[in-house]
N, CA, C and O atoms as a Tripos MOL2 file, in Angstrom:
@<TRIPOS>MOLECULE
protein
  300   299    75     0     0
PROTEIN
NO_CHARGES

@<TRIPOS>ATOM
      1 N         -31.3910   -3.3680   21.1990 N.3       1 UNK1
      2 CA        -30.7370   -2.8890   19.9890 C.3       1 UNK1
      3 C         -31.6010   -1.7980   19.3760 C.2       1 UNK1
      4 O         -32.8090   -1.9760   19.2230 O.2       1 UNK1
      5 N         -31.0030   -0.6870   19.0280 N.am      2 UNK2
      6 CA        -31.7280    0.4670   18.5130 C.3       2 UNK2
      7 C         -31.6270    0.5220   16.9960 C.2       2 UNK2
      8 O         -30.5910    0.1880   16.4200 O.2       2 UNK2
      9 N         -32.7050    0.9450   16.3560 N.am      3 UNK3
     10 CA        -32.6800    1.0970   14.8990 C.3       3 UNK3
     11 C         -32.4200    2.5370   14.5010 C.2       3 UNK3
     12 O         -32.3720    2.8560   13.3130 O.2       3 UNK3
     13 N         -32.2520    3.4100   15.4850 N.am      4 UNK4
     14 CA        -31.9970    4.8150   15.1920 C.3       4 UNK4
     15 C         -30.5420    5.0030   14.7950 C.2       4 UNK4
     16 O         -29.6490    4.3180   15.2940 O.2       4 UNK4
     17 N         -30.3230    5.9540   13.8800 N.am      5 UNK5
     18 CA        -28.9640    6.3030   13.4880 C.3       5 UNK5
     19 C         -28.2680    7.0020   14.6380 C.2       5 UNK5
     20 O         -28.8570    7.8380   15.3240 O.2       5 UNK5
     21 N         -27.0280    6.6580   14.8370 N.am      6 UNK6
     22 CA        -26.2250    7.4110   15.7880 C.3       6 UNK6
     23 C         -25.6200    8.5860   15.0420 C.2       6 UNK6
     24 O         -25.6480    8.6300   13.8120 O.2       6 UNK6
     25 N         -25.0820    9.5240   15.7740 N.am      7 UNK7
     26 CA        -24.4380   10.6830   15.1480 C.3       7 UNK7
     27 C         -23.2810   10.2280   14.2700 C.2       7 UNK7
     28 O         -23.0590   10.7810   13.1930 O.2       7 UNK7
     29 N         -22.5390    9.2150   14.7340 N.am      8 UNK8
     30 CA        -21.4190    8.7100   13.9380 C.3       8 UNK8
     31 C         -21.9010    8.0870   12.6290 C.2       8 UNK8
     32 O         -21.2700    8.2700   11.5880 O.2       8 UNK8
     33 N         -23.0070    7.3580   12.6730 N.am      9 UNK9
     34 CA        -23.5720    6.7670   11.4550 C.3       9 UNK9
     35 C         -23.9610    7.8490   10.4600 C.2       9 UNK9
     36 O         -23.6790    7.7390    9.2660 O.2       9 UNK9
     37 N         -24.6040    8.8820   10.9550 N.am     10 UNK10
     38 CA        -25.0290    9.9850   10.0760 C.3      10 UNK10
     39 C         -23.8150   10.6910    9.4910 C.2      10 UNK10
     40 O         -23.7960   11.0010    8.3000 O.2      10 UNK10
     41 N         -22.8020   10.9500   10.3120 N.am     11 UNK11
     42 CA        -21.6000   11.6260    9.8250 C.3      11 UNK11
     43 C         -20.9150   10.8080    8.7390 C.2      11 UNK11
     44 O         -20.4810   11.3490    7.7220 O.2      11 UNK11
     45 N         -20.8200    9.5080    8.9590 N.am     12 UNK12
     46 CA        -20.1710    8.6450    7.9740 C.3      12 UNK12
     47 C         -20.9470    8.6380    6.6610 C.2      12 UNK12
     48 O         -20.3450    8.7180    5.5900 O.2      12 UNK12
     49 N         -22.2590    8.5440    6.7280 N.am     13 UNK13
     50 CA        -23.0900    8.5390    5.5250 C.3      13 UNK13
     51 C         -22.9710    9.8720    4.7940 C.2      13 UNK13
     52 O         -22.8550    9.8930    3.5690 O.2      13 UNK13
     53 N         -22.9960   10.9790    5.5240 N.am     14 UNK14
     54 CA        -22.8750   12.2950    4.9070 C.3      14 UNK14
     55 C         -21.5140   12.4690    4.2570 C.2      14 UNK14
     56 O         -21.4150   13.0700    3.1870 O.2      14 UNK14
     57 N         -20.4570   11.9510    4.8860 N.am     15 UNK15
     58 CA        -19.1250   12.0390    4.2940 C.3      15 UNK15
     59 C         -19.0850   11.3270    2.9500 C.2      15 UNK15
     60 O         -18.5080   11.8430    1.9940 O.2      15 UNK15
     61 N         -19.6920   10.1500    2.8690 N.am     16 UNK16
     62 CA        -19.7080    9.4110    1.5970 C.3      16 UNK16
     63 C         -20.5060   10.1610    0.5430 C.2      16 UNK16
     64 O         -20.1010   10.2150   -0.6190 O.2      16 UNK16
     65 N         -21.6340   10.7390    0.9330 N.am     17 UNK17
     66 CA        -22.5050   11.4300   -0.0170 C.3      17 UNK17
     67 C         -21.9250   12.7610   -0.4540 C.2      17 UNK17
     68 O         -22.1410   13.1910   -1.5870 O.2      17 UNK17
     69 N         -21.1910   13.4160    0.4320 N.am     18 UNK18
     70 CA        -20.6950   14.7560    0.1540 C.3      18 UNK18
     71 C         -19.2590   14.7810   -0.3490 C.2      18 UNK18
     72 O         -18.6740   15.8550   -0.4930 O.2      18 UNK18
     73 N         -18.6930   13.6330   -0.6130 N.am     19 UNK19
     74 CA        -17.3080   13.6420   -1.0860 C.3      19 UNK19
     75 C         -17.2330   14.4380   -2.3680 C.2      19 UNK19
     76 O         -17.9230   14.1670   -3.3510 O.2      19 UNK19
     77 N         -16.3900   15.4030   -2.3160 N.am     20 UNK20
     78 CA        -16.2150   16.2460   -3.4910 C.3      20 UNK20
     79 C         -14.9160   15.8770   -4.1630 C.2      20 UNK20
     80 O         -13.8980   15.6460   -3.5100 O.2      20 UNK20
     81 N         -14.9660   15.8260   -5.4470 N.am     21 UNK21
     82 CA        -13.7640   15.5910   -6.2160 C.3      21 UNK21
     83 C         -13.3960   16.8670   -6.9500 C.2      21 UNK21
     84 O         -14.0130   17.9160   -6.7610 O.2      21 UNK21
     85 N         -12.4040   16.7580   -7.7680 N.am     22 UNK22
     86 CA        -11.9750   17.8870   -8.5870 C.3      22 UNK22
     87 C         -12.5510   17.6540   -9.9750 C.2      22 UNK22
     88 O         -12.1440   16.7380  -10.6900 O.2      22 UNK22
     89 N         -13.5000   18.4970  -10.3370 N.am     23 UNK23
     90 CA        -14.2610   18.2810  -11.5630 C.3      23 UNK23
     91 C         -13.3640   18.2220  -12.7920 C.2      23 UNK23
     92 O         -13.5810   17.3820  -13.6650 O.2      23 UNK23
     93 N         -12.3630   19.0920  -12.8820 N.am     24 UNK24
     94 CA        -11.5240   19.0990  -14.0780 C.3      24 UNK24
     95 C         -10.7410   17.7950  -14.2190 C.2      24 UNK24
     96 O         -10.4850   17.3450  -15.3360 O.2      24 UNK24
     97 N         -10.3630   17.1900  -13.1030 N.am     25 UNK25
     98 CA         -9.6700   15.9080  -13.1790 C.3      25 UNK25
     99 C         -10.6350   14.8240  -13.6470 C.2      25 UNK25
    100 O         -10.2570   13.9420  -14.4170 O.2      25 UNK25
    101 N         -11.8590   14.8890  -13.1900 N.am     26 UNK26
    102 CA        -12.8560   13.9090  -13.6200 C.3      26 UNK26
    103 C         -13.1510   14.0490  -15.1110 C.2      26 UNK26
    104 O         -13.2980   13.0440  -15.8070 O.2      26 UNK26
    105 N         -13.2370   15.2720  -15.6020 N.am     27 UNK27
    106 CA        -13.4780   15.5060  -17.0340 C.3      27 UNK27
    107 C         -12.2910   14.9910  -17.8440 C.2      27 UNK27
    108 O         -12.4720   14.2720  -18.8270 O.2      27 UNK27
    109 N         -11.0860   15.3550  -17.4340 N.am     28 UNK28
    110 CA         -9.8910   14.8770  -18.1270 C.3      28 UNK28
    111 C          -9.7690   13.3670  -18.0770 C.2      28 UNK28
    112 O          -9.3410   12.7350  -19.0420 O.2      28 UNK28
    113 N         -10.1460   12.7980  -16.9540 N.am     29 UNK29
    114 CA        -10.1100   11.3460  -16.8110 C.3      29 UNK29
    115 C         -11.0130   10.6450  -17.8040 C.2      29 UNK29
    116 O         -10.6970    9.5600  -18.2900 O.2      29 UNK29
    117 N         -12.1410   11.2720  -18.1020 N.am     30 UNK30
    118 CA        -13.0370   10.6830  -19.1150 C.3      30 UNK30
    119 C         -12.3380   10.6030  -20.4710 C.2      30 UNK30
    120 O         -12.5100    9.6290  -21.2040 O.2      30 UNK30
    121 N         -11.5510   11.6240  -20.8030 N.am     31 UNK31
    122 CA        -10.8040   11.6000  -22.0660 C.3      31 UNK31
    123 C          -9.7410   10.5050  -22.0500 C.2      31 UNK31
    124 O          -9.5930    9.7640  -23.0220 O.2      31 UNK31
    125 N          -9.0040   10.4060  -20.9500 N.am     32 UNK32
    126 CA         -7.9680    9.3820  -20.8520 C.3      32 UNK32
    127 C          -8.5670    7.9790  -20.9430 C.2      32 UNK32
    128 O          -8.0230    7.1060  -21.6190 O.2      32 UNK32
    129 N          -9.6850    7.7730  -20.2610 N.am     33 UNK33
    130 CA        -10.3420    6.4690  -20.3050 C.3      33 UNK33
    131 C         -10.8560    6.1560  -21.7060 C.2      33 UNK33
    132 O         -10.7540    5.0170  -22.1610 O.2      33 UNK33
    133 N         -11.4020    7.1450  -22.3860 N.am     34 UNK34
    134 CA        -11.9060    6.9340  -23.7500 C.3      34 UNK34
    135 C         -10.7580    6.5830  -24.6890 C.2      34 UNK34
    136 O         -10.8970    5.6970  -25.5330 O.2      34 UNK34
    137 N          -9.6280    7.2690  -24.5490 N.am     35 UNK35
    138 CA         -8.4670    6.9870  -25.3990 C.3      35 UNK35
    139 C          -7.9270    5.5870  -25.1200 C.2      35 UNK35
    140 O          -7.5990    4.8490  -26.0490 O.2      35 UNK35
    141 N          -7.8360    5.2260  -23.8540 N.am     36 UNK36
    142 CA         -7.3130    3.9060  -23.4870 C.3      36 UNK36
    143 C          -8.2420    2.7900  -23.9700 C.2      36 UNK36
    144 O          -7.7750    1.7300  -24.3870 O.2      36 UNK36
    145 N          -9.5320    3.0250  -23.9150 N.am     37 UNK37
    146 CA        -10.4960    2.0040  -24.3330 C.3      37 UNK37
    147 C         -10.4150    1.7390  -25.8340 C.2      37 UNK37
    148 O         -10.6500    0.6150  -26.2790 O.2      37 UNK37
    149 N         -10.0870    2.7560  -26.6070 N.am     38 UNK38
    150 CA        -10.0220    2.5900  -28.0650 C.3      38 UNK38
    151 C          -8.7010    1.9560  -28.4740 C.2      38 UNK38
    152 O          -8.6570    1.2000  -29.4440 O.2      38 UNK38
    153 N          -7.6280    2.2500  -27.7560 N.am     39 UNK39
    154 CA         -6.3380    1.6340  -28.0300 C.3      39 UNK39
    155 C          -5.7100    1.9950  -29.3610 C.2      39 UNK39
    156 O          -4.7840    1.3200  -29.8110 O.2      39 UNK39
    157 N          -6.1910    3.0300  -29.9850 N.am     40 UNK40
    158 CA         -5.6350    3.4700  -31.2650 C.3      40 UNK40
    159 C          -5.8160    4.9760  -31.3710 C.2      40 UNK40
    160 O          -6.6640    5.5480  -30.6860 O.2      40 UNK40
    161 N          -5.0280    5.6230  -32.2230 N.am     41 UNK41
    162 CA         -5.1900    7.0700  -32.3780 C.3      41 UNK41
    163 C          -6.5930    7.4160  -32.8790 C.2      41 UNK41
    164 O          -7.1540    6.7300  -33.7340 O.2      41 UNK41
    165 N          -7.1310    8.4730  -32.3370 N.am     42 UNK42
    166 CA         -8.4600    8.9490  -32.7350 C.3      42 UNK42
    167 C          -8.3940   10.4300  -33.0580 C.2      42 UNK42
    168 O          -7.6460   11.1680  -32.4170 O.2      42 UNK42
    169 N          -9.1610   10.8780  -34.0370 N.am     43 UNK43
    170 CA         -9.2720   12.3200  -34.2700 C.3      43 UNK43
    171 C          -9.9570   12.9820  -33.0740 C.2      43 UNK43
    172 O         -10.6880   12.3340  -32.3250 O.2      43 UNK43
    173 N          -9.7160   14.2550  -32.9110 N.am     44 UNK44
    174 CA        -10.2840   15.0160  -31.7980 C.3      44 UNK44
    175 C         -11.7870   14.8180  -31.6930 C.2      44 UNK44
    176 O         -12.3070   14.5750  -30.6040 O.2      44 UNK44
    177 N         -12.4850   14.9190  -32.8080 N.am     45 UNK45
    178 CA        -13.9450   14.8120  -32.7750 C.3      45 UNK45
    179 C         -14.3940   13.4450  -32.2490 C.2      45 UNK45
    180 O         -15.3150   13.3660  -31.4360 O.2      45 UNK45
    181 N         -13.7570   12.3890  -32.7030 N.am     46 UNK46
    182 CA        -14.1330   11.0410  -32.2690 C.3      46 UNK46
    183 C         -13.8010   10.8140  -30.7950 C.2      46 UNK46
    184 O         -14.5890   10.2130  -30.0650 O.2      46 UNK46
    185 N         -12.6380   11.2920  -30.3600 N.am     47 UNK47
    186 CA        -12.2430   11.1160  -28.9650 C.3      47 UNK47
    187 C         -13.1510   11.9040  -28.0310 C.2      47 UNK47
    188 O         -13.5920   11.3920  -27.0020 O.2      47 UNK47
    189 N         -13.4270   13.1450  -28.3940 N.am     48 UNK48
    190 CA        -14.2940   13.9590  -27.5410 C.3      48 UNK48
    191 C         -15.7040   13.3680  -27.4860 C.2      48 UNK48
    192 O         -16.3440   13.3740  -26.4350 O.2      48 UNK48
    193 N         -16.1740   12.8680  -28.6070 N.am     49 UNK49
    194 CA        -17.5020   12.2470  -28.6350 C.3      49 UNK49
    195 C         -17.5300   10.9940  -27.7530 C.2      49 UNK49
    196 O         -18.5030   10.7590  -27.0370 O.2      49 UNK49
    197 N         -16.4680   10.1960  -27.8060 N.am     50 UNK50
    198 CA        -16.3920    8.9920  -26.9790 C.3      50 UNK50
    199 C         -16.3770    9.3330  -25.4890 C.2      50 UNK50
    200 O         -16.8330    8.5440  -24.6620 O.2      50 UNK50
    201 N         -15.8500   10.5140  -25.1530 N.am     51 UNK51
    202 CA        -15.7920   10.9560  -23.7580 C.3      51 UNK51
    203 C         -17.0290   11.7480  -23.3570 C.2      51 UNK51
    204 O         -17.1590   12.1530  -22.2010 O.2      51 UNK51
    205 N         -17.9410   11.9740  -24.3030 N.am     52 UNK52
    206 CA        -19.1880   12.6660  -23.9900 C.3      52 UNK52
    207 C         -19.0480   14.1620  -23.8330 C.2      52 UNK52
    208 O         -19.7070   14.7630  -22.9850 O.2      52 UNK52
    209 N         -18.1860   14.7770  -24.6490 N.am     53 UNK53
    210 CA        -18.0250   16.2340  -24.5710 C.3      53 UNK53
    211 C         -17.7380   16.7930  -25.9540 C.2      53 UNK53
    212 O         -17.4910   16.0450  -26.8990 O.2      53 UNK53
    213 N         -17.7730   18.0990  -26.0620 N.am     54 UNK54
    214 CA        -17.5110   18.7530  -27.3430 C.3      54 UNK54
    215 C         -16.0070   18.7990  -27.6090 C.2      54 UNK54
    216 O         -15.2070   18.7590  -26.6750 O.2      54 UNK54
    217 N         -15.6230   18.8850  -28.8920 N.am     55 UNK55
    218 CA        -14.2070   19.0470  -29.2100 C.3      55 UNK55
    219 C         -13.6090   20.3000  -28.5700 C.2      55 UNK55
    220 O         -12.4550   20.2880  -28.1420 O.2      55 UNK55
    221 N         -14.3840   21.3740  -28.5030 N.am     56 UNK56
    222 CA        -13.8810   22.6160  -27.8950 C.3      56 UNK56
    223 C         -13.5690   22.4340  -26.4140 C.2      56 UNK56
    224 O         -12.6290   23.0410  -25.9010 O.2      56 UNK56
    225 N         -14.3330   21.6220  -25.7380 N.am     57 UNK57
    226 CA        -14.0690   21.3620  -24.3160 C.3      57 UNK57
    227 C         -12.8840   20.4110  -24.1560 C.2      57 UNK57
    228 O         -12.0730   20.5760  -23.2450 O.2      57 UNK57
    229 N         -12.7810   19.4220  -25.0330 N.am     58 UNK58
    230 CA        -11.7290   18.4110  -24.9260 C.3      58 UNK58
    231 C         -10.3490   18.9540  -25.2800 C.2      58 UNK58
    232 O          -9.3540   18.5390  -24.6860 O.2      58 UNK58
    233 N         -10.2770   19.8650  -26.2270 N.am     59 UNK59
    234 CA         -8.9850   20.3110  -26.7570 C.3      59 UNK59
    235 C          -8.0130   20.8150  -25.6940 C.2      59 UNK59
    236 O          -6.8680   20.3640  -25.6810 O.2      59 UNK59
    237 N          -8.4070   21.7290  -24.7980 N.am     60 UNK60
    238 CA         -7.4340   22.1980  -23.7950 C.3      60 UNK60
    239 C          -6.9180   21.0740  -22.8860 C.2      60 UNK60
    240 O          -5.7570   21.0900  -22.4760 O.2      60 UNK60
    241 N          -7.7630   20.1240  -22.5820 N.am     61 UNK61
    242 CA         -7.3130   18.9870  -21.7690 C.3      61 UNK61
    243 C          -6.2580   18.1930  -22.5340 C.2      61 UNK61
    244 O          -5.2370   17.7980  -21.9700 O.2      61 UNK61
    245 N          -6.5110   17.9630  -23.8140 N.am     62 UNK62
    246 CA         -5.5780   17.1870  -24.6250 C.3      62 UNK62
    247 C          -4.2470   17.9060  -24.7840 C.2      62 UNK62
    248 O          -3.1930   17.2690  -24.7760 O.2      62 UNK62
    249 N          -4.2850   19.2200  -24.9290 N.am     63 UNK63
    250 CA         -3.0420   20.0030  -25.0040 C.3      63 UNK63
    251 C          -2.2290   19.7920  -23.7280 C.2      63 UNK63
    252 O          -1.0240   19.5480  -23.7880 O.2      63 UNK63
    253 N          -2.8890   19.8870  -22.5800 N.am     64 UNK64
    254 CA         -2.1930   19.6890  -21.3060 C.3      64 UNK64
    255 C          -1.6640   18.2700  -21.1680 C.2      64 UNK64
    256 O          -0.5450   18.0750  -20.6940 O.2      64 UNK64
    257 N          -2.4450   17.2770  -21.5730 N.am     65 UNK65
    258 CA         -1.9830   15.8950  -21.4960 C.3      65 UNK65
    259 C          -0.7500   15.6850  -22.3710 C.2      65 UNK65
    260 O           0.1630   14.9520  -21.9900 O.2      65 UNK65
    261 N          -0.7180   16.3240  -23.5380 N.am     66 UNK66
    262 CA          0.4570   16.2250  -24.4090 C.3      66 UNK66
    263 C           1.6690   16.8850  -23.7510 C.2      66 UNK66
    264 O           2.7720   16.3410  -23.8020 O.2      66 UNK66
    265 N           1.4750   18.0400  -23.1400 N.am     67 UNK67
    266 CA          2.5740   18.7230  -22.4470 C.3      67 UNK67
    267 C           3.1440   17.8720  -21.3200 C.2      67 UNK67
    268 O           4.3470   17.9030  -21.0600 O.2      67 UNK67
    269 N           2.2800   17.1100  -20.6510 N.am     68 UNK68
    270 CA          2.7010   16.2560  -19.5390 C.3      68 UNK68
    271 C           3.2360   14.9000  -19.9920 C.2      68 UNK68
    272 O           3.7420   14.1260  -19.1800 O.2      68 UNK68
    273 N           3.1240   14.6170  -21.2820 N.am     69 UNK69
    274 CA          3.5830   13.3390  -21.7990 C.3      69 UNK69
    275 C           2.5960   12.1990  -21.5790 C.2      69 UNK69
    276 O           2.9560   11.0320  -21.7310 O.2      69 UNK69
    277 N           1.3580   12.5230  -21.2230 N.am     70 UNK70
    278 CA          0.3420   11.4910  -21.0150 C.3      70 UNK70
    279 C          -0.2900   11.0410  -22.3240 C.2      70 UNK70
    280 O          -0.8120    9.9300  -22.4260 O.2      70 UNK70
    281 N          -0.2380   11.9120  -23.3160 N.am     71 UNK71
    282 CA         -0.7640   11.6070  -24.6490 C.3      71 UNK71
    283 C           0.1860   12.2390  -25.6530 C.2      71 UNK71
    284 O           1.0190   13.0810  -25.3160 O.2      71 UNK71
    285 N           0.0340   11.8120  -26.8730 N.am     72 UNK72
    286 CA          0.7890   12.4770  -27.9350 C.3      72 UNK72
    287 C          -0.1050   12.6220  -29.1490 C.2      72 UNK72
    288 O          -1.0300   11.8410  -29.3710 O.2      72 UNK72
    289 N           0.2010   13.6440  -29.9250 N.am     73 UNK73
    290 CA         -0.5780   13.9140  -31.1280 C.3      73 UNK73
    291 C           0.1680   13.3550  -32.3220 C.2      73 UNK73
    292 O           1.3500   13.6380  -32.5190 O.2      73 UNK73
    293 N          -0.5280   12.5610  -33.1150 N.am     74 UNK74
    294 CA          0.0890   12.0650  -34.3400 C.3      74 UNK74
    295 C           0.2270   13.2220  -35.3130 C.2      74 UNK74
    296 O          -0.6730   14.0510  -35.4480 O.2      74 UNK74
    297 N           1.3700   13.2660  -35.9890 N.am     75 UNK75
    298 CA          1.5690   14.3670  -36.9630 C.3      75 UNK75
    299 C           0.6310   14.2830  -38.1450 C.2      75 UNK75
    300 O           0.6820   15.1320  -39.0350 O.2      75 UNK75
@<TRIPOS>BOND
     1     1     2 1
     2     2     3 1
     3     3     4 2
     4     3     5 am
     5     5     6 1
     6     6     7 1
     7     7     8 2
     8     7     9 am
     9     9    10 1
    10    10    11 1
    11    11    12 2
    12    11    13 am
    13    13    14 1
    14    14    15 1
    15    15    16 2
    16    15    17 am
    17    17    18 1
    18    18    19 1
    19    19    20 2
    20    19    21 am
    21    21    22 1
    22    22    23 1
    23    23    24 2
    24    23    25 am
    25    25    26 1
    26    26    27 1
    27    27    28 2
    28    27    29 am
    29    29    30 1
    30    30    31 1
    31    31    32 2
    32    31    33 am
    33    33    34 1
    34    34    35 1
    35    35    36 2
    36    35    37 am
    37    37    38 1
    38    38    39 1
    39    39    40 2
    40    39    41 am
    41    41    42 1
    42    42    43 1
    43    43    44 2
    44    43    45 am
    45    45    46 1
    46    46    47 1
    47    47    48 2
    48    47    49 am
    49    49    50 1
    50    50    51 1
    51    51    52 2
    52    51    53 am
    53    53    54 1
    54    54    55 1
    55    55    56 2
    56    55    57 am
    57    57    58 1
    58    58    59 1
    59    59    60 2
    60    59    61 am
    61    61    62 1
    62    62    63 1
    63    63    64 2
    64    63    65 am
    65    65    66 1
    66    66    67 1
    67    67    68 2
    68    67    69 am
    69    69    70 1
    70    70    71 1
    71    71    72 2
    72    71    73 am
    73    73    74 1
    74    74    75 1
    75    75    76 2
    76    75    77 am
    77    77    78 1
    78    78    79 1
    79    79    80 2
    80    79    81 am
    81    81    82 1
    82    82    83 1
    83    83    84 2
    84    83    85 am
    85    85    86 1
    86    86    87 1
    87    87    88 2
    88    87    89 am
    89    89    90 1
    90    90    91 1
    91    91    92 2
    92    91    93 am
    93    93    94 1
    94    94    95 1
    95    95    96 2
    96    95    97 am
    97    97    98 1
    98    98    99 1
    99    99   100 2
   100    99   101 am
   101   101   102 1
   102   102   103 1
   103   103   104 2
   104   103   105 am
   105   105   106 1
   106   106   107 1
   107   107   108 2
   108   107   109 am
   109   109   110 1
   110   110   111 1
   111   111   112 2
   112   111   113 am
   113   113   114 1
   114   114   115 1
   115   115   116 2
   116   115   117 am
   117   117   118 1
   118   118   119 1
   119   119   120 2
   120   119   121 am
   121   121   122 1
   122   122   123 1
   123   123   124 2
   124   123   125 am
   125   125   126 1
   126   126   127 1
   127   127   128 2
   128   127   129 am
   129   129   130 1
   130   130   131 1
   131   131   132 2
   132   131   133 am
   133   133   134 1
   134   134   135 1
   135   135   136 2
   136   135   137 am
   137   137   138 1
   138   138   139 1
   139   139   140 2
   140   139   141 am
   141   141   142 1
   142   142   143 1
   143   143   144 2
   144   143   145 am
   145   145   146 1
   146   146   147 1
   147   147   148 2
   148   147   149 am
   149   149   150 1
   150   150   151 1
   151   151   152 2
   152   151   153 am
   153   153   154 1
   154   154   155 1
   155   155   156 2
   156   155   157 am
   157   157   158 1
   158   158   159 1
   159   159   160 2
   160   159   161 am
   161   161   162 1
   162   162   163 1
   163   163   164 2
   164   163   165 am
   165   165   166 1
   166   166   167 1
   167   167   168 2
   168   167   169 am
   169   169   170 1
   170   170   171 1
   171   171   172 2
   172   171   173 am
   173   173   174 1
   174   174   175 1
   175   175   176 2
   176   175   177 am
   177   177   178 1
   178   178   179 1
   179   179   180 2
   180   179   181 am
   181   181   182 1
   182   182   183 1
   183   183   184 2
   184   183   185 am
   185   185   186 1
   186   186   187 1
   187   187   188 2
   188   187   189 am
   189   189   190 1
   190   190   191 1
   191   191   192 2
   192   191   193 am
   193   193   194 1
   194   194   195 1
   195   195   196 2
   196   195   197 am
   197   197   198 1
   198   198   199 1
   199   199   200 2
   200   199   201 am
   201   201   202 1
   202   202   203 1
   203   203   204 2
   204   203   205 am
   205   205   206 1
   206   206   207 1
   207   207   208 2
   208   207   209 am
   209   209   210 1
   210   210   211 1
   211   211   212 2
   212   211   213 am
   213   213   214 1
   214   214   215 1
   215   215   216 2
   216   215   217 am
   217   217   218 1
   218   218   219 1
   219   219   220 2
   220   219   221 am
   221   221   222 1
   222   222   223 1
   223   223   224 2
   224   223   225 am
   225   225   226 1
   226   226   227 1
   227   227   228 2
   228   227   229 am
   229   229   230 1
   230   230   231 1
   231   231   232 2
   232   231   233 am
   233   233   234 1
   234   234   235 1
   235   235   236 2
   236   235   237 am
   237   237   238 1
   238   238   239 1
   239   239   240 2
   240   239   241 am
   241   241   242 1
   242   242   243 1
   243   243   244 2
   244   243   245 am
   245   245   246 1
   246   246   247 1
   247   247   248 2
   248   247   249 am
   249   249   250 1
   250   250   251 1
   251   251   252 2
   252   251   253 am
   253   253   254 1
   254   254   255 1
   255   255   256 2
   256   255   257 am
   257   257   258 1
   258   258   259 1
   259   259   260 2
   260   259   261 am
   261   261   262 1
   262   262   263 1
   263   263   264 2
   264   263   265 am
   265   265   266 1
   266   266   267 1
   267   267   268 2
   268   267   269 am
   269   269   270 1
   270   270   271 1
   271   271   272 2
   272   271   273 am
   273   273   274 1
   274   274   275 1
   275   275   276 2
   276   275   277 am
   277   277   278 1
   278   278   279 1
   279   279   280 2
   280   279   281 am
   281   281   282 1
   282   282   283 1
   283   283   284 2
   284   283   285 am
   285   285   286 1
   286   286   287 1
   287   287   288 2
   288   287   289 am
   289   289   290 1
   290   290   291 1
   291   291   292 2
   292   291   293 am
   293   293   294 1
   294   294   295 1
   295   295   296 2
   296   295   297 am
   297   297   298 1
   298   298   299 1
   299   299   300 2
@<TRIPOS>SUBSTRUCTURE
     1 UNK1         2 RESIDUE 1 A UNK
     2 UNK2         6 RESIDUE 1 A UNK
     3 UNK3        10 RESIDUE 1 A UNK
     4 UNK4        14 RESIDUE 1 A UNK
     5 UNK5        18 RESIDUE 1 A UNK
     6 UNK6        22 RESIDUE 1 A UNK
     7 UNK7        26 RESIDUE 1 A UNK
     8 UNK8        30 RESIDUE 1 A UNK
     9 UNK9        34 RESIDUE 1 A UNK
    10 UNK10       38 RESIDUE 1 A UNK
    11 UNK11       42 RESIDUE 1 A UNK
    12 UNK12       46 RESIDUE 1 A UNK
    13 UNK13       50 RESIDUE 1 A UNK
    14 UNK14       54 RESIDUE 1 A UNK
    15 UNK15       58 RESIDUE 1 A UNK
    16 UNK16       62 RESIDUE 1 A UNK
    17 UNK17       66 RESIDUE 1 A UNK
    18 UNK18       70 RESIDUE 1 A UNK
    19 UNK19       74 RESIDUE 1 A UNK
    20 UNK20       78 RESIDUE 1 A UNK
    21 UNK21       82 RESIDUE 1 A UNK
    22 UNK22       86 RESIDUE 1 A UNK
    23 UNK23       90 RESIDUE 1 A UNK
    24 UNK24       94 RESIDUE 1 A UNK
    25 UNK25       98 RESIDUE 1 A UNK
    26 UNK26      102 RESIDUE 1 A UNK
    27 UNK27      106 RESIDUE 1 A UNK
    28 UNK28      110 RESIDUE 1 A UNK
    29 UNK29      114 RESIDUE 1 A UNK
    30 UNK30      118 RESIDUE 1 A UNK
    31 UNK31      122 RESIDUE 1 A UNK
    32 UNK32      126 RESIDUE 1 A UNK
    33 UNK33      130 RESIDUE 1 A UNK
    34 UNK34      134 RESIDUE 1 A UNK
    35 UNK35      138 RESIDUE 1 A UNK
    36 UNK36      142 RESIDUE 1 A UNK
    37 UNK37      146 RESIDUE 1 A UNK
    38 UNK38      150 RESIDUE 1 A UNK
    39 UNK39      154 RESIDUE 1 A UNK
    40 UNK40      158 RESIDUE 1 A UNK
    41 UNK41      162 RESIDUE 1 A UNK
    42 UNK42      166 RESIDUE 1 A UNK
    43 UNK43      170 RESIDUE 1 A UNK
    44 UNK44      174 RESIDUE 1 A UNK
    45 UNK45      178 RESIDUE 1 A UNK
    46 UNK46      182 RESIDUE 1 A UNK
    47 UNK47      186 RESIDUE 1 A UNK
    48 UNK48      190 RESIDUE 1 A UNK
    49 UNK49      194 RESIDUE 1 A UNK
    50 UNK50      198 RESIDUE 1 A UNK
    51 UNK51      202 RESIDUE 1 A UNK
    52 UNK52      206 RESIDUE 1 A UNK
    53 UNK53      210 RESIDUE 1 A UNK
    54 UNK54      214 RESIDUE 1 A UNK
    55 UNK55      218 RESIDUE 1 A UNK
    56 UNK56      222 RESIDUE 1 A UNK
    57 UNK57      226 RESIDUE 1 A UNK
    58 UNK58      230 RESIDUE 1 A UNK
    59 UNK59      234 RESIDUE 1 A UNK
    60 UNK60      238 RESIDUE 1 A UNK
    61 UNK61      242 RESIDUE 1 A UNK
    62 UNK62      246 RESIDUE 1 A UNK
    63 UNK63      250 RESIDUE 1 A UNK
    64 UNK64      254 RESIDUE 1 A UNK
    65 UNK65      258 RESIDUE 1 A UNK
    66 UNK66      262 RESIDUE 1 A UNK
    67 UNK67      266 RESIDUE 1 A UNK
    68 UNK68      270 RESIDUE 1 A UNK
    69 UNK69      274 RESIDUE 1 A UNK
    70 UNK70      278 RESIDUE 1 A UNK
    71 UNK71      282 RESIDUE 1 A UNK
    72 UNK72      286 RESIDUE 1 A UNK
    73 UNK73      290 RESIDUE 1 A UNK
    74 UNK74      294 RESIDUE 1 A UNK
    75 UNK75      298 RESIDUE 1 A UNK
């Protein structure tokens, strides 16, 4: 039995390490998760802070989520 990595083992490990996602979806997902965790309407500043980003960064994501019907803005 060999303790050396086979080429297949290395390829599989590299695939797991190098998996790339779509950064904008991950950022938006943080906002959705923060909103869901609170379970109540939050002002932009509080929601963006809960998601670990600035209100200026969060706002365009929230506009898009509202357009898609994923979120709504209280009047």
